[in-house]
Jmol script that loads the backbone (N, CA, C; Angstrom):
load data "model"
ATOM      1  N   GLU A   1      -0.165 -20.062 -14.976  1.00  0.00           N
ATOM      2  CA  GLU A   1       0.158 -18.654 -14.857  1.00  0.00           C
ATOM      3  C   GLU A   1       0.717 -18.084 -16.150  1.00  0.00           C
ATOM      4  N   GLY A   2       0.397 -16.953 -16.548  1.00  0.00           N
ATOM      5  CA  GLY A   2       0.859 -16.410 -17.764  1.00  0.00           C
ATOM      6  C   GLY A   2      -0.138 -16.828 -18.846  1.00  0.00           C
ATOM      7  N   ALA A   3      -1.150 -17.432 -18.632  1.00  0.00           N
ATOM      8  CA  ALA A   3      -2.003 -17.946 -19.715  1.00  0.00           C
ATOM      9  C   ALA A   3      -3.207 -17.031 -19.905  1.00  0.00           C
ATOM     10  N   GLU A   4      -3.588 -16.802 -21.080  1.00  0.00           N
ATOM     11  CA  GLU A   4      -4.752 -15.938 -21.446  1.00  0.00           C
ATOM     12  C   GLU A   4      -5.902 -16.858 -21.831  1.00  0.00           C
ATOM     13  N   VAL A   5      -6.997 -16.852 -21.259  1.00  0.00           N
ATOM     14  CA  VAL A   5      -8.183 -17.593 -21.614  1.00  0.00           C
ATOM     15  C   VAL A   5      -9.206 -16.810 -22.439  1.00  0.00           C
ATOM     16  N   GLN A   6      -9.486 -17.319 -23.647  1.00  0.00           N
ATOM     17  CA  GLN A   6     -10.330 -16.776 -24.517  1.00  0.00           C
ATOM     18  C   GLN A   6     -11.436 -17.717 -24.873  1.00  0.00           C
ATOM     19  N   ALA A   7     -12.690 -17.187 -24.616  1.00  0.00           N
ATOM     20  CA  ALA A   7     -13.892 -18.024 -24.878  1.00  0.00           C
ATOM     21  C   ALA A   7     -15.010 -17.040 -25.356  1.00  0.00           C
ATOM     22  N   ASP A   8     -15.530 -17.163 -26.439  1.00  0.00           N
ATOM     23  CA  ASP A   8     -16.611 -16.285 -26.913  1.00  0.00           C
ATOM     24  C   ASP A   8     -17.884 -17.030 -27.141  1.00  0.00           C
ATOM     25  N   TYR A   9     -18.707 -16.979 -26.203  1.00  0.00           N
ATOM     26  CA  TYR A   9     -20.059 -17.656 -26.192  1.00  0.00           C
ATOM     27  C   TYR A   9     -21.082 -16.597 -26.697  1.00  0.00           C
ATOM     28  N   VAL A  10     -20.833 -15.387 -26.874  1.00  0.00           N
ATOM     29  CA  VAL A  10     -21.779 -14.476 -27.257  1.00  0.00           C
ATOM     30  C   VAL A  10     -22.537 -14.795 -28.582  1.00  0.00           C
ATOM     31  N   PRO A  11     -21.887 -15.086 -29.569  1.00  0.00           N
ATOM     32  CA  PRO A  11     -22.737 -15.418 -30.846  1.00  0.00           C
ATOM     33  C   PRO A  11     -23.784 -16.617 -30.601  1.00  0.00           C
ATOM     34  N   LEU A  12     -23.190 -17.687 -29.826  1.00  0.00           N
ATOM     35  CA  LEU A  12     -24.068 -18.812 -29.561  1.00  0.00           C
ATOM     36  C   LEU A  12     -25.195 -18.348 -28.632  1.00  0.00           C
ATOM     37  N   LEU A  13     -24.950 -17.587 -27.586  1.00  0.00           N
ATOM     38  CA  LEU A  13     -26.004 -17.265 -26.601  1.00  0.00           C
ATOM     39  C   LEU A  13     -27.092 -16.287 -27.231  1.00  0.00           C
ATOM     40  N   ASN A  14     -26.476 -15.426 -28.075  1.00  0.00           N
ATOM     41  CA  ASN A  14     -27.422 -14.532 -28.948  1.00  0.00           C
ATOM     42  C   ASN A  14     -28.342 -15.232 -29.745  1.00  0.00           C
ATOM     43  N   SER A  15     -27.794 -16.232 -30.449  1.00  0.00           N
ATOM     44  CA  SER A  15     -28.745 -16.969 -31.422  1.00  0.00           C
ATOM     45  C   SER A  15     -29.695 -17.767 -30.652  1.00  0.00           C
ATOM     46  N   LEU A  16     -29.414 -18.344 -29.502  1.00  0.00           N
ATOM     47  CA  LEU A  16     -30.387 -19.181 -28.821  1.00  0.00           C
ATOM     48  C   LEU A  16     -31.282 -18.437 -27.881  1.00  0.00           C
ATOM     49  N   ALA A  17     -30.882 -17.282 -27.489  1.00  0.00           N
ATOM     50  CA  ALA A  17     -31.641 -16.490 -26.562  1.00  0.00           C
ATOM     51  C   ALA A  17     -33.041 -16.123 -27.170  1.00  0.00           C
ATOM     52  N   ALA A  18     -33.110 -16.022 -28.382  1.00  0.00           N
ATOM     53  CA  ALA A  18     -34.289 -15.560 -29.123  1.00  0.00           C
ATOM     54  C   ALA A  18     -35.449 -16.725 -28.794  1.00  0.00           C
ATOM     55  N   TYR A  19     -34.929 -17.954 -28.603  1.00  0.00           N
ATOM     56  CA  TYR A  19     -35.820 -19.053 -28.302  1.00  0.00           C
ATOM     57  C   TYR A  19     -35.934 -19.366 -26.836  1.00  0.00           C
ATOM     58  N   GLY A  20     -35.435 -18.535 -25.993  1.00  0.00           N
ATOM     59  CA  GLY A  20     -35.584 -18.627 -24.541  1.00  0.00           C
ATOM     60  C   GLY A  20     -34.512 -19.585 -23.905  1.00  0.00           C
ATOM     61  N   TRP A  21     -33.418 -20.008 -24.560  1.00  0.00           N
ATOM     62  CA  TRP A  21     -32.437 -20.741 -24.000  1.00  0.00           C
ATOM     63  C   TRP A  21     -31.385 -19.759 -23.275  1.00  0.00           C
ATOM     64  N   GLN A  22     -31.016 -20.477 -22.075  1.00  0.00           N
ATOM     65  CA  GLN A  22     -30.032 -19.709 -21.215  1.00  0.00           C
ATOM     66  C   GLN A  22     -28.873 -20.650 -20.752  1.00  0.00           C
ATOM     67  N   LEU A  23     -27.745 -19.895 -20.806  1.00  0.00           N
ATOM     68  CA  LEU A  23     -26.441 -20.625 -20.329  1.00  0.00           C
ATOM     69  C   LEU A  23     -26.510 -20.970 -18.898  1.00  0.00           C
ATOM     70  N   THR A  24     -26.320 -22.350 -18.540  1.00  0.00           N
ATOM     71  CA  THR A  24     -26.308 -22.626 -17.060  1.00  0.00           C
ATOM     72  C   THR A  24     -25.025 -23.072 -16.558  1.00  0.00           C
ATOM     73  N   CYS A  25     -24.191 -23.832 -17.488  1.00  0.00           N
ATOM     74  CA  CYS A  25     -22.922 -24.159 -16.804  1.00  0.00           C
ATOM     75  C   CYS A  25     -21.967 -24.534 -18.054  1.00  0.00           C
ATOM     76  N   VAL A  26     -20.753 -24.291 -17.866  1.00  0.00           N
ATOM     77  CA  VAL A  26     -19.735 -24.672 -18.871  1.00  0.00           C
ATOM     78  C   VAL A  26     -18.740 -25.549 -18.097  1.00  0.00           C
ATOM     79  N   LEU A  27     -18.579 -26.900 -18.633  1.00  0.00           N
ATOM     80  CA  LEU A  27     -17.690 -27.767 -17.997  1.00  0.00           C
ATOM     81  C   LEU A  27     -16.372 -27.908 -18.982  1.00  0.00           C
ATOM     82  N   PRO A  28     -15.201 -27.688 -18.551  1.00  0.00           N
ATOM     83  CA  PRO A  28     -14.023 -28.007 -19.324  1.00  0.00           C
ATOM     84  C   PRO A  28     -13.841 -29.387 -19.351  1.00  0.00           C
ATOM     85  N   THR A  29     -13.312 -30.038 -20.463  1.00  0.00           N
ATOM     86  CA  THR A  29     -12.936 -31.406 -20.530  1.00  0.00           C
ATOM     87  C   THR A  29     -11.502 -31.600 -20.421  1.00  0.00           C
ATOM     88  N   PRO A  30     -11.056 -32.808 -20.268  1.00  0.00           N
ATOM     89  CA  PRO A  30      -9.610 -33.100 -20.319  1.00  0.00           C
ATOM     90  C   PRO A  30      -8.858 -33.050 -21.738  1.00  0.00           C
ATOM     91  N   VAL A  31      -9.609 -32.797 -22.685  1.00  0.00           N
ATOM     92  CA  VAL A  31      -9.206 -32.645 -24.044  1.00  0.00           C
ATOM     93  C   VAL A  31      -8.384 -31.475 -24.298  1.00  0.00           C
ATOM     94  N   VAL A  32      -7.104 -31.582 -24.584  1.00  0.00           N
ATOM     95  CA  VAL A  32      -6.363 -30.513 -24.853  1.00  0.00           C
ATOM     96  C   VAL A  32      -5.497 -30.661 -26.030  1.00  0.00           C
ATOM     97  N   LYS A  33      -5.509 -29.578 -26.971  1.00  0.00           N
ATOM     98  CA  LYS A  33      -4.790 -29.682 -28.229  1.00  0.00           C
ATOM     99  C   LYS A  33      -3.868 -28.505 -28.304  1.00  0.00           C
ATOM    100  N   THR A  34      -2.710 -28.740 -29.025  1.00  0.00           N
ATOM    101  CA  THR A  34      -1.721 -27.613 -29.309  1.00  0.00           C
ATOM    102  C   THR A  34      -1.691 -27.458 -30.772  1.00  0.00           C
ATOM    103  N   ASN A  35      -1.757 -26.122 -31.159  1.00  0.00           N
ATOM    104  CA  ASN A  35      -1.595 -25.889 -32.560  1.00  0.00           C
ATOM    105  C   ASN A  35      -0.155 -25.635 -32.872  1.00  0.00           C
ATOM    106  N   ARG A  36       0.129 -25.305 -34.203  1.00  0.00           N
ATOM    107  CA  ARG A  36       1.611 -24.973 -34.537  1.00  0.00           C
ATOM    108  C   ARG A  36       2.288 -23.873 -33.915  1.00  0.00           C
ATOM    109  N   GLU A  37       1.488 -22.882 -33.408  1.00  0.00           N
ATOM    110  CA  GLU A  37       2.037 -21.687 -32.760  1.00  0.00           C
ATOM    111  C   GLU A  37       2.221 -22.131 -31.234  1.00  0.00           C
ATOM    112  N   GLY A  38       1.816 -23.201 -30.782  1.00  0.00           N
ATOM    113  CA  GLY A  38       2.059 -23.543 -29.386  1.00  0.00           C
ATOM    114  C   GLY A  38       0.878 -23.086 -28.550  1.00  0.00           C
ATOM    115  N   ASN A  39      -0.223 -22.706 -29.164  1.00  0.00           N
ATOM    116  CA  ASN A  39      -1.420 -22.239 -28.402  1.00  0.00           C
ATOM    117  C   ASN A  39      -2.189 -23.501 -28.022  1.00  0.00           C
ATOM    118  N   LEU A  40      -2.596 -23.655 -26.804  1.00  0.00           N
ATOM    119  CA  LEU A  40      -3.463 -24.746 -26.371  1.00  0.00           C
ATOM    120  C   LEU A  40      -4.904 -24.364 -26.523  1.00  0.00           C
ATOM    121  N   SER A  41      -5.623 -25.440 -26.867  1.00  0.00           N
ATOM    122  CA  SER A  41      -7.161 -25.327 -26.874  1.00  0.00           C
ATOM    123  C   SER A  41      -7.797 -26.509 -26.192  1.00  0.00           C
ATOM    124  N   THR A  42      -8.844 -26.224 -25.528  1.00  0.00           N
ATOM    125  CA  THR A  42      -9.565 -27.353 -24.943  1.00  0.00           C
ATOM    126  C   THR A  42     -11.020 -27.388 -25.456  1.00  0.00           C
ATOM    127  N   LYS A  43     -11.600 -28.613 -25.257  1.00  0.00           N
ATOM    128  CA  LYS A  43     -13.040 -28.678 -25.561  1.00  0.00           C
ATOM    129  C   LYS A  43     -13.849 -28.426 -24.304  1.00  0.00           C
ATOM    130  N   GLN A  44     -15.016 -27.841 -24.511  1.00  0.00           N
ATOM    131  CA  GLN A  44     -15.877 -27.662 -23.324  1.00  0.00           C
ATOM    132  C   GLN A  44     -17.277 -28.117 -23.521  1.00  0.00           C
ATOM    133  N   ILE A  45     -17.961 -28.463 -22.438  1.00  0.00           N
ATOM    134  CA  ILE A  45     -19.313 -28.970 -22.606  1.00  0.00           C
ATOM    135  C   ILE A  45     -20.150 -27.725 -22.016  1.00  0.00           C
ATOM    136  N   VAL A  46     -21.115 -27.315 -22.896  1.00  0.00           N
ATOM    137  CA  VAL A  46     -21.996 -26.208 -22.632  1.00  0.00           C
ATOM    138  C   VAL A  46     -23.397 -26.752 -22.288  1.00  0.00           C
ATOM    139  N   PHE A  47     -23.876 -26.387 -21.039  1.00  0.00           N
ATOM    140  CA  PHE A  47     -25.260 -26.784 -20.707  1.00  0.00           C
ATOM    141  C   PHE A  47     -26.167 -25.508 -20.941  1.00  0.00           C
ATOM    142  N   LEU A  48     -27.313 -25.717 -21.468  1.00  0.00           N
ATOM    143  CA  LEU A  48     -28.170 -24.773 -21.628  1.00  0.00           C
ATOM    144  C   LEU A  48     -29.566 -25.177 -21.168  1.00  0.00           C
ATOM    145  N   GLN A  49     -30.542 -24.222 -20.760  1.00  0.00           N
ATOM    146  CA  GLN A  49     -31.798 -24.649 -20.338  1.00  0.00           C
ATOM    147  C   GLN A  49     -32.766 -23.589 -20.813  1.00  0.00           C
ATOM    148  N   ARG A  50     -33.918 -23.950 -20.798  1.00  0.00           N
ATOM    149  CA  ARG A  50     -34.978 -23.076 -21.221  1.00  0.00           C
ATOM    150  C   ARG A  50     -36.231 -23.316 -20.207  1.00  0.00           C
ATOM    151  N   PRO A  51     -36.725 -22.192 -19.600  1.00  0.00           N
ATOM    152  CA  PRO A  51     -37.730 -22.400 -18.740  1.00  0.00           C
ATOM    153  C   PRO A  51     -38.942 -23.095 -19.447  1.00  0.00           C
ATOM    154  N   SER A  52     -39.680 -23.947 -18.647  1.00  0.00           N
ATOM    155  CA  SER A  52     -40.703 -24.722 -19.152  1.00  0.00           C
ATOM    156  C   SER A  52     -41.946 -23.825 -19.521  1.00  0.00           C
ATOM    157  N   LEU A  53     -42.512 -24.071 -20.591  1.00  0.00           N
ATOM    158  CA  LEU A  53     -43.630 -23.299 -21.080  1.00  0.00           C
ATOM    159  C   LEU A  53     -44.900 -23.750 -20.475  1.00  0.00           C
ATOM    160  N   PRO A  54     -45.953 -22.927 -20.002  1.00  0.00           N
ATOM    161  CA  PRO A  54     -46.977 -23.252 -19.301  1.00  0.00           C
ATOM    162  C   PRO A  54     -47.763 -24.138 -20.284  1.00  0.00           C
ATOM    163  N   GLN A  55     -48.435 -25.213 -19.746  1.00  0.00           N
ATOM    164  CA  GLN A  55     -49.239 -26.140 -20.493  1.00  0.00           C
ATOM    165  C   GLN A  55     -50.493 -25.519 -20.657  1.00  0.00           C
ATOM    166  N   LYS A  56     -51.241 -25.721 -21.881  1.00  0.00           N
ATOM    167  CA  LYS A  56     -52.537 -25.129 -22.066  1.00  0.00           C
ATOM    168  C   LYS A  56     -53.460 -25.983 -20.982  1.00  0.00           C
ATOM    169  N   ALA A  57     -54.475 -25.355 -20.541  1.00  0.00           N
ATOM    170  CA  ALA A  57     -55.457 -25.900 -19.689  1.00  0.00           C
ATOM    171  C   ALA A  57     -56.325 -26.879 -20.532  1.00  0.00           C
ATOM    172  N   LYS A  58     -56.540 -28.066 -19.947  1.00  0.00           N
ATOM    173  CA  LYS A  58     -57.392 -29.063 -20.529  1.00  0.00           C
ATOM    174  C   LYS A  58     -58.776 -28.509 -20.662  1.00  0.00           C
ATOM    175  N   LYS A  59     -59.519 -28.876 -21.792  1.00  0.00           N
ATOM    176  CA  LYS A  59     -60.767 -28.349 -22.036  1.00  0.00           C
ATOM    177  C   LYS A  59     -61.696 -29.052 -21.152  1.00  0.00           C
ATOM    178  N   LYS A  60     -61.538 -30.368 -20.968  1.00  0.00           N
ATOM    179  CA  LYS A  60     -62.422 -31.144 -20.180  1.00  0.00           C
ATOM    180  C   LYS A  60     -61.773 -31.470 -18.945  1.00  0.00           C
ATOM    181  N   GLU A  61     -62.488 -31.263 -17.861  1.00  0.00           N
ATOM    182  CA  GLU A  61     -61.972 -31.528 -16.519  1.00  0.00           C
ATOM    183  C   GLU A  61     -61.995 -32.978 -16.264  1.00  0.00           C
ATOM    184  N   SER A  62     -61.136 -33.576 -15.374  1.00  0.00           N
ATOM    185  CA  SER A  62     -61.142 -34.999 -15.159  1.00  0.00           C
ATOM    186  C   SER A  62     -62.444 -35.330 -14.451  1.00  0.00           C
ATOM    187  N   LYS A  63     -62.788 -36.575 -14.416  1.00  0.00           N
ATOM    188  CA  LYS A  63     -64.072 -37.139 -13.839  1.00  0.00           C
ATOM    189  C   LYS A  63     -63.874 -36.985 -12.283  1.00  0.00           C
ATOM    190  N   VAL A  64     -62.676 -37.092 -11.781  1.00  0.00           N
ATOM    191  CA  VAL A  64     -62.506 -36.874 -10.314  1.00  0.00           C
ATOM    192  C   VAL A  64     -62.865 -35.476  -9.829  1.00  0.00           C
ATOM    193  N   ASN A  65     -62.615 -34.551 -10.641  1.00  0.00           N
ATOM    194  CA  ASN A  65     -63.017 -33.134 -10.198  1.00  0.00           C
ATOM    195  C   ASN A  65     -64.552 -32.977 -10.307  1.00  0.00           C
ATOM    196  N   ASN A  66     -65.251 -33.701 -11.108  1.00  0.00           N
ATOM    197  CA  ASN A  66     -66.696 -33.517 -11.357  1.00  0.00           C
ATOM    198  C   ASN A  66     -67.470 -34.238 -10.152  1.00  0.00           C
ATOM    199  N   LEU A  67     -66.870 -35.017  -9.301  1.00  0.00           N
ATOM    200  CA  LEU A  67     -67.528 -35.779  -8.387  1.00  0.00           C
ATOM    201  C   LEU A  67     -67.921 -34.927  -7.093  1.00  0.00           C
TER     202      LEU A  67
END
end "model"
wireframe off; spacefill off
backbone 0.3
color backbone group
């Protein structure tokens, strides 16, 4: 209570969005650090994914299809 959470993923997401990456999940870790002013910080694991790219059609059909 009384805590303010600050997380800025916008620069990361903007830089990776150009390549098709999307944020799927953020997991907090039990790692907590305190700085000199008493502010707490945590490490987080960020999961990203990118849709699979369509594979190029094979030039030669398989022998099974030719039967």
